[in-house]
N, CA and C atoms of all chains as a GROMACS GRO file, in nm:
protein
  648
    1MET      N    1   8.917   9.964   6.615
    1MET     CA    2   9.026   9.952   6.712
    1MET      C    3   9.147   9.887   6.647
    2ASN      N    4   9.263   9.936   6.684
    2ASN     CA    5   9.387   9.880   6.634
    2ASN      C    6   9.417   9.748   6.707
    3GLU      N    7   9.424   9.642   6.631
    3GLU     CA    8   9.451   9.512   6.693
    3GLU      C    9   9.588   9.458   6.654
    4GLU      N   10   9.665   9.542   6.585
    4GLU     CA   11   9.800   9.500   6.549
    4GLU      C   12   9.890   9.505   6.672
    5GLY      N   13  10.014   9.458   6.649
    5GLY     CA   14  10.116   9.474   6.752
    5GLY      C   15  10.103   9.373   6.863
    6GLU      N   16  10.169   9.404   6.973
    6GLU     CA   17  10.184   9.309   7.084
    6GLU      C   18  10.116   9.365   7.208
    7LEU      N   19  10.032   9.282   7.270
    7LEU     CA   20   9.966   9.322   7.394
    7LEU      C   21  10.067   9.310   7.508
    8LEU      N   22  10.090   9.416   7.579
    8LEU     CA   23  10.184   9.410   7.692
    8LEU      C   24  10.123   9.328   7.806
    9PRO      N   25  10.207   9.273   7.893
    9PRO     CA   26  10.157   9.184   7.999
    9PRO      C   27  10.050   9.250   8.086
   10GLN      N   28   9.947   9.175   8.116
   10GLN     CA   29   9.839   9.226   8.201
   10GLN      C   30   9.774   9.108   8.271
   11PRO      N   31   9.712   9.131   8.387
   11PRO     CA   32   9.646   9.019   8.456
   11PRO      C   33   9.523   8.972   8.382
   12GLU      N   34   9.496   8.842   8.397
   12GLU     CA   35   9.369   8.788   8.348
   12GLU      C   36   9.256   8.853   8.426
   13THR      N   37   9.138   8.855   8.365
   13THR     CA   38   9.024   8.919   8.431
   13THR      C   39   9.001   8.862   8.571
   14ALA      N   40   9.006   8.731   8.584
   14ALA     CA   41   8.978   8.667   8.713
   14ALA      C   42   9.083   8.699   8.818
   15ASP      N   43   9.198   8.749   8.772
   15ASP     CA   44   9.306   8.780   8.866
   15ASP      C   45   9.311   8.928   8.903
   16ILE      N   46   9.221   9.009   8.848
   16ILE     CA   47   9.222   9.151   8.882
   16ILE      C   48   9.180   9.166   9.028
   17ASP      N   49   9.264   9.231   9.105
   17ASP     CA   50   9.245   9.240   9.251
   17ASP      C   51   9.189   9.377   9.289
   18LEU      N   52   9.082   9.374   9.367
   18LEU     CA   53   9.014   9.499   9.403
   18LEU      C   54   9.106   9.598   9.473
   19VAL      N   55   9.182   9.550   9.570
   19VAL     CA   56   9.269   9.641   9.646
   19VAL      C   57   9.374   9.704   9.554
   20LYS      N   58   9.427   9.624   9.460
   20LYS     CA   59   9.525   9.680   9.366
   20LYS      C   60   9.461   9.783   9.274
   21VAL      N   61   9.338   9.758   9.232
   21VAL     CA   62   9.266   9.854   9.149
   21VAL      C   63   9.247   9.985   9.225
   22LEU      N   64   9.204   9.976   9.351
   22LEU     CA   65   9.180  10.096   9.430
   22LEU      C   66   9.311  10.168   9.458
   23HIS      N   67   9.416  10.091   9.485
   23HIS     CA   68   9.547  10.154   9.506
   23HIS      C   69   9.590  10.229   9.380
   24ALA      N   70   9.571  10.166   9.265
   24ALA     CA   71   9.610  10.230   9.139
   24ALA      C   72   9.532  10.359   9.116
   25LEU      N   73   9.404  10.358   9.151
   25LEU     CA   74   9.320  10.476   9.125
   25LEU      C   75   9.327  10.578   9.239
   26GLY      N   76   9.392  10.543   9.348
   26GLY     CA   77   9.404  10.635   9.460
   26GLY      C   78   9.519  10.732   9.443
   27ASP      N   79   9.528  10.789   9.325
   27ASP     CA   80   9.633  10.885   9.288
   27ASP      C   81   9.571  10.980   9.186
   28PRO      N   82   9.590  11.111   9.203
   28PRO     CA   83   9.520  11.205   9.115
   28PRO      C   84   9.557  11.192   8.967
   29THR      N   85   9.683  11.164   8.938
   29THR     CA   86   9.723  11.151   8.797
   29THR      C   87   9.660  11.027   8.735
   30ARG      N   88   9.661  10.918   8.809
   30ARG     CA   89   9.605  10.795   8.754
   30ARG      C   90   9.453  10.802   8.746
   31MET      N   91   9.389  10.872   8.841
   31MET     CA   92   9.244  10.891   8.829
   31MET      C   93   9.213  10.974   8.704
   32HIS      N   94   9.298  11.074   8.676
   32HIS     CA   95   9.281  11.153   8.554
   32HIS      C   96   9.292  11.063   8.430
   33LEU      N   97   9.395  10.981   8.426
   33LEU     CA   98   9.412  10.891   8.311
   33LEU      C   99   9.293  10.796   8.298
   34PHE      N  100   9.246  10.745   8.410
   34PHE     CA  101   9.128  10.656   8.410
   34PHE      C  102   9.009  10.724   8.343
   35ARG      N  103   8.987  10.851   8.378
   35ARG     CA  104   8.874  10.924   8.320
   35ARG      C  105   8.896  10.950   8.170
   36VAL      N  106   9.021  10.978   8.134
   36VAL     CA  107   9.052  11.000   7.992
   36VAL      C  108   9.030  10.870   7.914
   37TYR      N  109   9.083  10.760   7.967
   37TYR     CA  110   9.066  10.632   7.898
   37TYR      C  111   8.917  10.599   7.882
   38ALA      N  112   8.841  10.630   7.987
   38ALA     CA  113   8.698  10.595   7.985
   38ALA      C  114   8.621  10.677   7.882
   39SER      N  115   8.679  10.788   7.841
   39SER     CA  116   8.607  10.878   7.750
   39SER      C  117   8.626  10.843   7.604
   40GLY      N  118   8.716  10.748   7.575
   40GLY     CA  119   8.741  10.716   7.435
   40GLY      C  120   8.777  10.571   7.416
   41GLU      N  121   8.794  10.534   7.295
   41GLU     CA  122   8.817  10.394   7.264
   41GLU      C  123   8.960  10.352   7.299
   42GLN      N  124   9.055  10.426   7.250
   42GLN     CA  125   9.194  10.397   7.284
   42GLN      C  126   9.278  10.521   7.261
   43TYR      N  127   9.392  10.523   7.327
   43TYR     CA  128   9.478  10.640   7.322
   43TYR      C  129   9.621  10.600   7.291
   44ASP      N  130   9.682  10.679   7.206
   44ASP     CA  131   9.825  10.672   7.188
   44ASP      C  132   9.885  10.747   7.307
   45CYS      N  133   9.970  10.681   7.383
   45CYS     CA  134  10.014  10.744   7.508
   45CYS      C  135  10.105  10.864   7.483
   46SER      N  136  10.146  10.887   7.359
   46SER     CA  137  10.222  11.008   7.331
   46SER      C  138  10.128  11.125   7.302
   47SER      N  139  10.000  11.096   7.304
   47SER     CA  140   9.903  11.198   7.266
   47SER      C  141   9.895  11.311   7.367
   48GLU      N  142   9.886  11.431   7.316
   48GLU     CA  143   9.867  11.546   7.405
   48GLU      C  144   9.726  11.545   7.462
   49ARG      N  145   9.641  11.461   7.406
   49ARG     CA  146   9.505  11.453   7.457
   49ARG      C  147   9.500  11.400   7.599
   50LEU      N  148   9.608  11.338   7.644
   50LEU     CA  149   9.608  11.286   7.781
   50LEU      C  150   9.602  11.399   7.883
   51GLY      N  151   9.637  11.521   7.841
   51GLY     CA  152   9.626  11.634   7.932
   51GLY      C  153   9.728  11.631   8.044
   52LEU      N  154   9.843  11.569   8.019
   52LEU     CA  155   9.946  11.560   8.122
   52LEU      C  156  10.078  11.619   8.073
   53ASP      N  157  10.067  11.725   7.996
   53ASP     CA  158  10.186  11.788   7.939
   53ASP      C  159  10.283  11.838   8.044
   54HIS      N  160  10.230  11.862   8.165
   54HIS     CA  161  10.316  11.917   8.270
   54HIS      C  162  10.403  11.809   8.336
   55LEU      N  163  10.379  11.683   8.302
   55LEU     CA  164  10.458  11.575   8.361
   55LEU      C  165  10.560  11.522   8.261
   56HIS      N  166  10.671  11.473   8.314
   56HIS     CA  167  10.773  11.412   8.228
   56HIS      C  168  10.715  11.284   8.169
   57LYS      N  169  10.759  11.257   8.046
   57LYS     CA  170  10.707  11.139   7.977
   57LYS      C  171  10.730  11.011   8.057
   58SER      N  172  10.844  11.002   8.126
   58SER     CA  173  10.871  10.879   8.204
   58SER      C  174  10.775  10.867   8.323
   59THR      N  175  10.733  10.982   8.376
   59THR     CA  176  10.637  10.979   8.486
   59THR      C  177  10.502  10.929   8.438
   60VAL      N  178  10.462  10.978   8.321
   60VAL     CA  179  10.335  10.933   8.264
   60VAL      C  180  10.341  10.783   8.235
   61SER      N  181  10.453  10.739   8.180
   61SER     CA  182  10.469  10.596   8.150
   61SER      C  183  10.460  10.512   8.276
   62HIS      N  184  10.519  10.562   8.384
   62HIS     CA  185  10.513  10.493   8.513
   62HIS      C  186  10.368  10.475   8.559
   63HIS      N  187  10.290  10.583   8.551
   63HIS     CA  188  10.150  10.575   8.594
   63HIS      C  189  10.070  10.481   8.503
   64MET      N  190  10.100  10.485   8.374
   64MET     CA  191  10.029  10.397   8.280
   64MET      C  192  10.061  10.250   8.307
   65ARG      N  193  10.185  10.226   8.347
   65ARG     CA  194  10.224  10.088   8.376
   65ARG      C  195  10.148  10.036   8.499
   66ILE      N  196  10.134  10.120   8.600
   66ILE     CA  197  10.061  10.079   8.720
   66ILE      C  198   9.915  10.047   8.685
   67LEU      N  199   9.855  10.128   8.600
   67LEU     CA  200   9.717  10.102   8.558
   67LEU      C  201   9.707   9.971   8.481
   68ARG      N  202   9.806   9.944   8.398
   68ARG     CA  203   9.806   9.818   8.320
   68ARG      C  204   9.826   9.699   8.412
   69GLU      N  205   9.921   9.708   8.504
   69GLU     CA  206   9.952   9.595   8.592
   69GLU      C  207   9.839   9.566   8.691
   70ALA      N  208   9.760   9.669   8.720
   70ALA     CA  209   9.644   9.649   8.809
   70ALA      C  210   9.526   9.590   8.734
   71GLY      N  211   9.534   9.586   8.602
   71GLY     CA  212   9.425   9.530   8.522
   71GLY      C  213   9.323   9.633   8.477
   72ILE      N  214   9.356   9.761   8.492
   72ILE     CA  215   9.262   9.867   8.457
   72ILE      C  216   9.268   9.901   8.309
   73ALA      N  217   9.387   9.896   8.252
   73ALA     CA  218   9.404   9.934   8.111
   73ALA      C  219   9.486   9.829   8.037
   74SER      N  220   9.455   9.817   7.907
   74SER     CA  221   9.534   9.733   7.816
   74SER      C  222   9.624   9.822   7.733
   75THR      N  223   9.745   9.775   7.707
   75THR     CA  224   9.836   9.850   7.622
   75THR      C  225   9.884   9.761   7.509
   76ARG      N  226   9.870   9.811   7.387
   76ARG     CA  227   9.917   9.740   7.270
   76ARG      C  228  10.034   9.818   7.211
   77ALA      N  229  10.145   9.748   7.188
   77ALA     CA  230  10.264   9.812   7.133
   77ALA      C  231  10.271   9.784   6.984
   78VAL      N  232  10.275   9.891   6.906
   78VAL     CA  233  10.289   9.882   6.760
   78VAL      C  234  10.409   9.966   6.723
   79GLY      N  235  10.521   9.898   6.698
   79GLY     CA  236  10.645   9.972   6.677
   79GLY      C  237  10.678  10.052   6.801
   80ARG      N  238  10.700  10.181   6.783
   80ARG     CA  239  10.731  10.263   6.900
   80ARG      C  240  10.606  10.326   6.960
   81HIS      N  241  10.492  10.295   6.902
   81HIS     CA  242  10.368  10.352   6.954
   81HIS      C  243  10.305  10.260   7.059
   82ARG      N  244  10.232  10.323   7.151
   82ARG     CA  245  10.159  10.248   7.254
   82ARG      C  246  10.013  10.292   7.246
   83TYR      N  247   9.925  10.194   7.231
   83TYR     CA  248   9.782  10.224   7.228
   83TYR      C  249   9.717  10.166   7.353
   84VAL      N  250   9.650  10.253   7.424
   84VAL     CA  251   9.596  10.215   7.555
   84VAL      C  252   9.445  10.228   7.554
   85ARG      N  253   9.379  10.135   7.618
   85ARG     CA  254   9.234  10.147   7.636
   85ARG      C  255   9.193  10.091   7.772
   86LEU      N  256   9.084  10.144   7.823
   86LEU     CA  257   9.029  10.095   7.949
   86LEU      C  258   8.975   9.954   7.930
   87ARG      N  259   8.996   9.867   8.029
   87ARG     CA  260   8.940   9.730   8.024
   87ARG      C  261   8.800   9.732   8.084
   88ARG      N  262   8.715   9.811   8.023
   88ARG     CA  263   8.583   9.836   8.081
   88ARG      C  264   8.502   9.707   8.099
   89ALA      N  265   8.499   9.623   7.995
   89ALA     CA  266   8.419   9.500   8.004
   89ALA      C  267   8.475   9.406   8.111
   90ASP      N  268   8.607   9.398   8.119
   90ASP     CA  269   8.669   9.310   8.219
   90ASP      C  270   8.642   9.362   8.360
   91LEU      N  271   8.652   9.493   8.378
   91LEU     CA  272   8.628   9.552   8.510
   91LEU      C  273   8.481   9.537   8.549
   92ASP      N  274   8.391   9.559   8.452
   92ASP     CA  275   8.248   9.545   8.480
   92ASP      C  276   8.214   9.401   8.518
   93ALA      N  277   8.281   9.305   8.453
   93ALA     CA  278   8.254   9.164   8.484
   93ALA      C  279   8.304   9.128   8.624
   94ARG      N  280   8.416   9.185   8.658
   94ARG     CA  281   8.480   9.149   8.786
   94ARG      C  282   8.418   9.225   8.903
   95PHE      N  283   8.389   9.355   8.882
   95PHE     CA  284   8.339   9.442   8.989
   95PHE      C  285   8.216   9.518   8.940
   96PRO      N  286   8.101   9.451   8.933
   96PRO     CA  287   7.983   9.516   8.874
   96PRO      C  288   7.951   9.649   8.941
   97GLY      N  289   7.934   9.751   8.859
   97GLY     CA  290   7.893   9.882   8.909
   97GLY      C  291   8.006   9.972   8.954
   98LEU      N  292   8.127   9.917   8.968
   98LEU     CA  293   8.236   9.999   9.022
   98LEU      C  294   8.277  10.112   8.927
   99VAL      N  295   8.304  10.077   8.801
   99VAL     CA  296   8.350  10.179   8.707
   99VAL      C  297   8.244  10.288   8.690
  100GLU      N  298   8.119  10.245   8.679
  100GLU     CA  299   8.011  10.343   8.663
  100GLU      C  300   8.005  10.439   8.782
  101SER      N  301   8.015  10.383   8.903
  101SER     CA  302   8.007  10.470   9.021
  101SER      C  303   8.126  10.565   9.028
  102LEU      N  304   8.243  10.518   8.986
  102LEU     CA  305   8.361  10.605   8.987
  102LEU      C  306   8.346  10.718   8.885
  103LEU      N  307   8.296  10.684   8.766
  103LEU     CA  308   8.282  10.786   8.662
  103LEU      C  309   8.172  10.886   8.697
  104ASN      N  310   8.074  10.843   8.774
  104ASN     CA  311   7.966  10.934   8.813
  104ASN      C  312   7.999  11.016   8.937
  105SER      N  313   8.112  10.986   9.000
  105SER     CA  314   8.148  11.057   9.122
  105SER      C  315   8.207  11.194   9.088
  106PRO      N  316   8.183  11.291   9.178
  106PRO     CA  317   8.233  11.426   9.150
  106PRO      C  318   8.385  11.429   9.149
  107GLU      N  319   8.439  11.506   9.056
  107GLU     CA  320   8.582  11.528   9.054
  107GLU      C  321   8.615  11.634   9.158
  108PRO      N  322   8.737  11.633   9.210
  108PRO     CA  323   8.774  11.730   9.313
  108PRO      C  324   8.747  11.873   9.268
  109MET      N  325   7.276  10.321  11.898
  109MET     CA  326   7.412  10.371  11.872
  109MET      C  327   7.456  10.463  11.987
  110ASN      N  328   7.580  10.450  12.024
  110ASN     CA  329   7.634  10.535  12.128
  110ASN      C  330   7.661  10.675  12.073
  111GLU      N  331   7.599  10.774  12.131
  111GLU     CA  332   7.618  10.911  12.082
  111GLU      C  333   7.690  10.997  12.186
  112GLU      N  334   7.738  10.932  12.292
  112GLU     CA  335   7.814  11.007  12.392
  112GLU      C  336   7.953  11.038  12.338
  113GLY      N  337   8.027  11.114  12.418
  113GLY     CA  338   8.167  11.135  12.388
  113GLY      C  339   8.189  11.238  12.280
  114GLU      N  340   8.310  11.237  12.229
  114GLU     CA  341   8.355  11.340  12.136
  114GLU      C  342   8.382  11.279  11.999
  115LEU      N  343   8.326  11.341  11.895
  115LEU     CA  344   8.352  11.294  11.760
  115LEU      C  345   8.490  11.343  11.716
  116LEU      N  346   8.577  11.251  11.678
  116LEU     CA  347   8.710  11.293  11.634
  116LEU      C  348   8.700  11.365  11.499
  117PRO      N  349   8.799  11.448  11.467
  117PRO     CA  350   8.791  11.529  11.344
  117PRO      C  351   8.772  11.442  11.219
  118GLN      N  352   8.685  11.488  11.132
  118GLN     CA  353   8.659  11.416  11.007
  118GLN      C  354   8.612  11.517  10.903
  119PRO      N  355   8.631  11.488  10.775
  119PRO     CA  356   8.587  11.582  10.672
  119PRO      C  357   8.435  11.589  10.662
  120GLU      N  358   8.386  11.706  10.626
  120GLU     CA  359   8.244  11.720  10.595
  120GLU      C  360   8.212  11.632  10.473
  121THR      N  361   8.088  11.593  10.461
  121THR     CA  362   8.049  11.506  10.350
  121THR      C  363   8.091  11.565  10.215
  122ALA      N  364   8.066  11.692  10.195
  122ALA     CA  365   8.095  11.756  10.066
  122ALA      C  366   8.245  11.763  10.036
  123ASP      N  367   8.326  11.743  10.141
  123ASP     CA  368   8.471  11.751  10.123
  123ASP      C  369   8.536  11.614  10.109
  124ILE      N  370   8.456  11.508  10.113
  124ILE     CA  371   8.515  11.375  10.098
  124ILE      C  372   8.564  11.360   9.953
  125ASP      N  373   8.690  11.328   9.940
  125ASP     CA  374   8.756  11.326   9.808
  125ASP      C  375   8.770  11.183   9.757
  126LEU      N  376   8.726  11.161   9.633
  126LEU     CA  377   8.725  11.026   9.577
  126LEU      C  378   8.863  10.964   9.576
  127VAL      N  379   8.964  11.039   9.532
  127VAL     CA  380   9.099  10.982   9.524
  127VAL      C  381   9.150  10.944   9.662
  128LYS      N  382   9.120  11.026   9.763
  128LYS     CA  383   9.163  10.992   9.899
  128LYS      C  384   9.090  10.868   9.951
  129VAL      N  385   8.963  10.856   9.916
  129VAL     CA  386   8.888  10.736   9.955
  129VAL      C  387   8.950  10.612   9.892
  130LEU      N  388   8.981  10.620   9.763
  130LEU     CA  389   9.039  10.504   9.694
  130LEU      C  390   9.178  10.473   9.747
  131HIS      N  391   9.255  10.578   9.775
  131HIS     CA  392   9.388  10.556   9.833
  131HIS      C  393   9.375  10.485   9.968
  132ALA      N  394   9.278  10.531  10.049
  132ALA     CA  395   9.260  10.470  10.181
  132ALA      C  396   9.220  10.323  10.169
  133LEU      N  397   9.138  10.291  10.070
  133LEU     CA  398   9.089  10.153  10.055
  133LEU      C  399   9.185  10.066   9.973
  134GLY      N  400   9.286  10.127   9.916
  134GLY     CA  401   9.382  10.053   9.834
  134GLY      C  402   9.492   9.989   9.918
  135ASP      N  403   9.449   9.926  10.026
  135ASP     CA  404   9.539   9.862  10.121
  135ASP      C  405   9.462   9.745  10.182
  136PRO      N  406   9.522   9.627  10.189
  136PRO     CA  407   9.445   9.510  10.232
  136PRO      C  408   9.390   9.520  10.375
  137THR      N  409   9.469   9.578  10.466
  137THR     CA  410   9.420   9.590  10.605
  137THR      C  411   9.302   9.686  10.612
  138ARG      N  412   9.313   9.798  10.540
  138ARG     CA  413   9.204   9.896  10.546
  138ARG      C  414   9.080   9.846  10.472
  139MET      N  415   9.100   9.769  10.365
  139MET     CA  416   8.983   9.711  10.298
  139MET      C  417   8.915   9.612  10.392
  140HIS      N  418   8.994   9.538  10.470
  140HIS     CA  419   8.937   9.447  10.569
  140HIS      C  420   8.854   9.526  10.671
  141LEU      N  421   8.911   9.634  10.724
  141LEU     CA  422   8.839   9.715  10.823
  141LEU      C  423   8.710   9.772  10.762
  142PHE      N  424   8.720   9.816  10.636
  142PHE     CA  425   8.602   9.870  10.566
  142PHE      C  426   8.490   9.765  10.564
  143ARG      N  427   8.525   9.641  10.534
  143ARG     CA  428   8.423   9.536  10.528
  143ARG      C  429   8.369   9.504  10.668
  144VAL      N  430   8.457   9.509  10.768
  144VAL     CA  431   8.410   9.485  10.905
  144VAL      C  432   8.315   9.597  10.947
  145TYR      N  433   8.355   9.720  10.923
  145TYR     CA  434   8.269   9.833  10.959
  145TYR      C  435   8.133   9.823  10.890
  146ALA      N  436   8.138   9.781  10.764
  146ALA     CA  437   8.014   9.774  10.686
  146ALA      C  438   7.920   9.665  10.737
  147SER      N  439   7.974   9.572  10.812
  147SER     CA  440   7.893   9.458  10.857
  147SER      C  441   7.820   9.486  10.988
  148GLY      N  442   7.849   9.599  11.052
  148GLY     CA  443   7.784   9.625  11.180
  148GLY      C  444   7.762   9.773  11.201
  149GLU      N  445   7.700   9.804  11.310
  149GLU     CA  446   7.663   9.942  11.335
  149GLU      C  447   7.784  10.024  11.379
  150GLN      N  448   7.855   9.974  11.478
  150GLN     CA  449   7.975  10.044  11.521
  150GLN      C  450   8.064   9.948  11.597
  151TYR      N  451   8.191   9.981  11.604
  151TYR     CA  452   8.288   9.892  11.665
  151TYR      C  453   8.374   9.966  11.764
  152ASP      N  454   8.398   9.900  11.875
  152ASP     CA  455   8.501   9.945  11.966
  152ASP      C  456   8.633   9.899  11.905
  153CYS      N  457   8.724   9.991  11.882
  153CYS     CA  458   8.844   9.953  11.806
  153CYS      C  459   8.936   9.861  11.886
  154SER      N  460   8.908   9.841  12.014
  154SER     CA  461   8.987   9.745  12.089
  154SER      C  462   8.930   9.604  12.074
  155SER      N  463   8.821   9.597  12.000
  155SER     CA  464   8.751   9.469  11.990
  155SER      C  465   8.829   9.368  11.908
  156GLU      N  466   8.827   9.245  11.958
  156GLU     CA  467   8.892   9.138  11.882
  156GLU      C  468   8.812   9.105  11.757
  157ARG      N  469   8.689   9.157  11.752
  157ARG     CA  470   8.607   9.131  11.634
  157ARG      C  471   8.666   9.192  11.508
  158LEU      N  472   8.759   9.285  11.523
  158LEU     CA  473   8.818   9.346  11.404
  158LEU      C  474   8.899   9.244  11.324
  159GLY      N  475   8.938   9.135  11.387
  159GLY     CA  476   9.009   9.031  11.315
  159GLY      C  477   9.149   9.070  11.274
  160LEU      N  478   9.210   9.158  11.353
  160LEU     CA  479   9.345   9.204  11.321
  160LEU      C  480   9.440   9.180  11.438
  161ASP      N  481   9.418   9.067  11.507
  161ASP     CA  482   9.500   9.036  11.625
  161ASP      C  483   9.648   9.024  11.592
  162HIS      N  484   9.677   8.996  11.463
  162HIS     CA  485   9.817   8.976  11.425
  162HIS      C  486   9.892   9.108  11.409
  163LEU      N  487   9.820   9.220  11.414
  163LEU     CA  488   9.885   9.351  11.398
  163LEU      C  489   9.898   9.421  11.533
  164HIS      N  490  10.002   9.503  11.546
  164HIS     CA  491  10.020   9.582  11.666
  164HIS      C  492   9.907   9.684  11.676
  165LYS      N  493   9.869   9.713  11.798
  165LYS     CA  494   9.758   9.806  11.820
  165LYS      C  495   9.783   9.942  11.754
  166SER      N  496   9.908   9.988  11.756
  166SER     CA  497   9.938  10.119  11.697
  166SER      C  498   9.922  10.115  11.545
  167THR      N  499   9.949   9.997  11.486
  167THR     CA  500   9.931   9.982  11.341
  167THR      C  501   9.783   9.988  11.305
  168VAL      N  502   9.702   9.920  11.386
  168VAL     CA  503   9.557   9.923  11.362
  168VAL      C  504   9.505  10.067  11.377
  169SER      N  505   9.552  10.136  11.480
  169SER     CA  506   9.511  10.275  11.501
  169SER      C  507   9.549  10.363  11.383
  170HIS      N  508   9.666  10.340  11.329
  170HIS     CA  509   9.712  10.415  11.212
  170HIS      C  510   9.616  10.395  11.094
  171HIS      N  511   9.581  10.271  11.068
  171HIS     CA  512   9.491  10.243  10.955
  171HIS      C  513   9.353  10.304  10.981
  172MET      N  514   9.307  10.297  11.106
  172MET     CA  515   9.176  10.354  11.139
  172MET      C  516   9.176  10.506  11.122
  173ARG      N  517   9.287  10.567  11.154
  173ARG     CA  518   9.298  10.712  11.138
  173ARG      C  519   9.289  10.751  10.990
  174ILE      N  520   9.356  10.675  10.905
  174ILE     CA  521   9.351  10.704  10.760
  174ILE      C  522   9.208  10.693  10.709
  175LEU      N  523   9.135  10.591  10.757
  175LEU     CA  524   8.996  10.574  10.714
  175LEU      C  525   8.910  10.691  10.764
  176ARG      N  526   8.937  10.737  10.885
  176ARG     CA  527   8.861  10.850  10.938
  176ARG      C  528   8.894  10.978  10.861
  177GLU      N  529   9.022  11.002  10.837
  177GLU     CA  530   9.061  11.127  10.770
  177GLU      C  531   9.017  11.130  10.624
  178ALA      N  532   8.998  11.013  10.565
  178ALA     CA  533   8.949  11.008  10.427
  178ALA      C  534   8.797  11.026  10.421
  179GLY      N  535   8.732  11.021  10.537
  179GLY     CA  536   8.587  11.038  10.539
  179GLY      C  537   8.510  10.908  10.532
  180ILE      N  538   8.580  10.795  10.547
  180ILE     CA  539   8.515  10.665  10.534
  180ILE      C  540   8.450  10.621  10.666
  181ALA      N  541   8.513  10.655  10.776
  181ALA     CA  542   8.460  10.612  10.906
  181ALA      C  543   8.456  10.729  11.004
  182SER      N  544   8.360  10.722  11.095
  182SER     CA  545   8.349  10.816  11.206
  182SER      C  546   8.402  10.749  11.332
  183THR      N  547   8.470  10.824  11.416
  183THR     CA  548   8.518  10.770  11.543
  183THR      C  549   8.470  10.860  11.656
  184ARG      N  550   8.407  10.797  11.754
  184ARG     CA  551   8.361  10.869  11.871
  184ARG      C  552   8.445  10.822  11.989
  185ALA      N  553   8.502  10.918  12.063
  185ALA     CA  554   8.584  10.886  12.179
  185ALA      C  555   8.501  10.901  12.305
  186VAL      N  556   8.493  10.792  12.380
  186VAL     CA  557   8.422  10.794  12.508
  186VAL      C  558   8.522  10.744  12.612
  187GLY      N  559   8.578  10.837  12.689
  187GLY     CA  560   8.683  10.799  12.780
  187GLY      C  561   8.800  10.742  12.700
  188ARG      N  562   8.842  10.622  12.736
  188ARG     CA  563   8.954  10.562  12.662
  188ARG      C  564   8.904  10.473  12.550
  189HIS      N  565   8.774  10.467  12.535
  189HIS     CA  566   8.719  10.382  12.429
  189HIS      C  567   8.700  10.461  12.300
  190ARG      N  568   8.707  10.388  12.189
  190ARG     CA  569   8.684  10.448  12.058
  190ARG      C  570   8.576  10.366  11.988
  191TYR      N  571   8.472  10.434  11.944
  191TYR     CA  572   8.364  10.365  11.874
  191TYR      C  573   8.363  10.412  11.729
  192VAL      N  574   8.373  10.318  11.639
  192VAL     CA  575   8.391  10.349  11.498
  192VAL      C  576   8.274  10.295  11.418
  193ARG      N  577   8.230  10.373  11.322
  193ARG     CA  578   8.128  10.322  11.231
  193ARG      C  579   8.152  10.376  11.089
  194LEU      N  580   8.108  10.299  10.992
  194LEU     CA  581   8.118  10.340  10.852
  194LEU      C  582   8.026  10.460  10.827
  195ARG      N  583   8.073  10.558  10.751
  195ARG     CA  584   7.988  10.671  10.714
  195ARG      C  585   7.910  10.635  10.587
  196ARG      N  586   7.829  10.531  10.600
  196ARG     CA  587   7.762  10.476  10.482
  196ARG      C  588   7.672  10.579  10.412
  197ALA      N  589   7.590  10.650  10.490
  197ALA     CA  590   7.498  10.746  10.428
  197ALA      C  591   7.576  10.860  10.361
  198ASP      N  592   7.681  10.906  10.425
  198ASP     CA  593   7.761  11.015  10.368
  198ASP      C  594   7.830  10.970  10.238
  199LEU      N  595   7.884  10.848  10.242
  199LEU     CA  596   7.952  10.796  10.122
  199LEU      C  597   7.851  10.772  10.009
  200ASP      N  598   7.733  10.721  10.045
  200ASP     CA  599   7.632  10.696   9.942
  200ASP      C  600   7.584  10.828   9.880
  201ALA      N  601   7.576  10.931   9.962
  201ALA     CA  602   7.532  11.060   9.910
  201ALA      C  603   7.638  11.120   9.817
  202ARG      N  604   7.763  11.101   9.853
  202ARG     CA  605   7.872  11.162   9.778
  202ARG      C  606   7.907  11.082   9.652
  203PHE      N  607   7.907  10.950   9.666
  203PHE     CA  608   7.950  10.861   9.556
  203PHE      C  609   7.847  10.750   9.537
  204PRO      N  610   7.734  10.781   9.476
  204PRO     CA  611   7.626  10.682   9.466
  204PRO      C  612   7.674  10.550   9.403
  205GLY      N  613   7.645  10.443   9.472
  205GLY     CA  614   7.676  10.310   9.417
  205GLY      C  615   7.814  10.258   9.450
  206LEU      N  616   7.903  10.345   9.498
  206LEU     CA  617   8.041  10.302   9.519
  206LEU      C  618   8.053  10.198   9.630
  207VAL      N  619   7.998  10.228   9.747
  207VAL     CA  620   8.011  10.134   9.859
  207VAL      C  621   7.948  10.000   9.824
  208GLU      N  622   7.832  10.006   9.763
  208GLU     CA  623   7.764   9.881   9.726
  208GLU      C  624   7.849   9.798   9.630
  209SER      N  625   7.907   9.863   9.531
  209SER     CA  626   7.988   9.787   9.434
  209SER      C  627   8.113   9.730   9.502
  210LEU      N  628   8.171   9.804   9.596
  210LEU     CA  629   8.290   9.753   9.666
  210LEU      C  630   8.253   9.632   9.752
  211LEU      N  631   8.140   9.642   9.823
  211LEU     CA  632   8.100   9.532   9.910
  211LEU      C  633   8.060   9.408   9.832
  212ASN      N  634   8.011   9.430   9.709
  212ASN     CA  635   7.972   9.315   9.625
  212ASN      C  636   8.088   9.257   9.547
  213SER      N  637   8.203   9.322   9.552
  213SER     CA  638   8.318   9.274   9.475
  213SER      C  639   8.383   9.157   9.547
  214PRO      N  640   8.441   9.066   9.467
  214PRO     CA  641   8.502   8.948   9.528
  214PRO      C  642   8.623   8.986   9.612
  215GLU      N  643   8.636   8.919   9.725
  215GLU     CA  644   8.755   8.936   9.806
  215GLU      C  645   8.866   8.852   9.744
  216PRO      N  646   8.991   8.891   9.768
  216PRO     CA  647   9.103   8.817   9.708
  216PRO      C  648   9.099   8.668   9.744
   0.00000   0.00000   0.00000
């Protein structure tokens, strides 16, 4: 994992709020990003692997910011690059079983 | 359980959508109602037991409708009364472990 660069602001684990997490994930684009993040270690947000080519880059950045501010994802800035990963351990500690149940739930 | 009256429109179990469920629960009032519903068999929505005396009745009705339309709660109309209950079995069948993890998660 890339540990260089600067970690963008995010809530402490104990401050991650369930309602904010659910609000963040109650959107199809952000649920998609959540599943993508969960499938790998970390992502460069400019990556086409995000599968959101149909959205403007600023829209994707907006959704990623909401996920970060809700405590769902960490973002590390290295120069102009952004590396994002799911805060799986933090979420599991705060809300046991939640991430697993979401990932096991059927997609639309 | 009261089985009289008319069941208000609600999605079939197979049509309950995860993102809509999370969107519905991503609101503090609706998360409160979810926890109240989960604590009992069914509720008359005029009941003070809902713990939402500070909200206008139409606001509470609005939130209850969103929960019903998302597939989280069933509402039975008997005359002017409304009896609401959590669709626990339907949610457990559709999203195994989700309700349990939400109920076990810390409240703000």
